[in-house]
matplotlib code that plots the C-alpha trace (Angstrom):
import matplotlib.pyplot as plt

x = [-29.5, -26.8, -27.2, -25.9, -25.9, -25.2, -23.8, -23.7, -20.8, -21.9, -18.4, -17.9, -21.5, -20.4, -21.7, -19.9, -21.3, -20.6, -22.2, -22.3, -24.0, -24.7, -25.8, -26.2, -22.8, -21.1, -22.8, -21.7, -18.1, -18.3, -19.7, -17.0, -14.2, -13.1, -13.4, -10.3, -12.1, -14.7, -13.0, -12.0, -15.4, -17.5, -20.2, -22.1, -25.8, -27.3, -29.5, -30.3, -30.0, -31.2, -31.4, -30.4, -30.7, -27.4, -24.0, -23.3, -26.3, -25.3, -21.8, -23.2, -25.6, -22.7, -20.7, -23.7, -24.4, -20.8, -21.3, -21.9, -25.3, -26.5, -25.1, -27.4, -30.2, -29.5, -29.6, -33.0, -34.2, -33.1, -34.2, -36.8, -34.1, -31.7, -34.3, -36.3]
y = [6.5, 5.2, 5.5, 3.2, 5.1, 4.8, 7.6, 7.6, 9.3, 11.3, 11.2, 7.4, 6.3, 3.9, 3.5, 4.5, 2.8, 3.9, 4.5, 7.4, 8.6, 12.0, 11.5, 15.1, 16.1, 13.1, 13.8, 17.4, 16.2, 14.0, 16.9, 19.3, 16.8, 16.2, 12.4, 10.9, 8.0, 10.1, 13.5, 12.6, 11.1, 14.2, 15.3, 12.8, 12.1, 10.4, 7.8, 5.4, 5.2, 3.1, 3.9, 1.6, 2.0, 0.2, 0.9, -2.8, -3.2, -0.3, -1.8, -5.2, -3.6, -1.6, -4.7, -6.5, -3.6, -3.9, -7.5, -8.3, -9.7, -6.6, -4.3, -6.2, -5.6, -1.9, -1.6, -3.3, -1.3, 2.0, 1.0, 3.8, 6.3, 5.2, 5.1, 8.2]
z = [16.8, 14.5, 10.8, 8.0, 4.7, 1.0, -1.1, -4.8, -6.6, -9.6, -10.8, -11.1, -10.5, -7.6, -4.1, -0.9, 2.3, 5.8, 9.2, 11.6, 14.8, 13.1, 9.6, 8.7, 9.9, 8.2, 4.9, 5.1, 5.7, 2.6, 0.5, 1.6, 0.8, 4.4, 4.1, 2.4, 0.8, -1.0, -1.5, -5.1, -5.9, -5.4, -6.0, -3.9, -3.3, -0.2, -1.8, 1.1, 4.9, 7.8, 11.4, 14.2, 18.0, 18.8, 17.2, 16.9, 14.7, 12.4, 12.1, 11.2, 8.7, 7.1, 6.7, 5.1, 2.7, 1.4, 0.3, -3.4, -2.7, -0.9, -3.6, -6.0, -3.5, -3.4, -7.2, -7.2, -4.2, -5.8, -9.3, -9.6, -8.5, -11.3, -14.1, -13.0]

ax = plt.figure().add_subplot(projection="3d")
ax.plot(x, y, z, "-o")
ax.set_aspect("equal")
plt.show()
């Protein structure tokens, strides 16, 4: 499986979107500061992920999740998370 995931930075309250074959390992790398693009945005929370069978599908989904339209979708989808 390949995973497309969304992290929320508790420092700047912004999303980071990525994909990985090993979601648990990748999230641990983000949390420990081993990922250059998120090391200064910690702490991070995993707030959303999707599983895909094929890598190409996960990459396409990652690209889509990074669009403005989909970021609006994520805010609506995660509305209960943000308001408690």
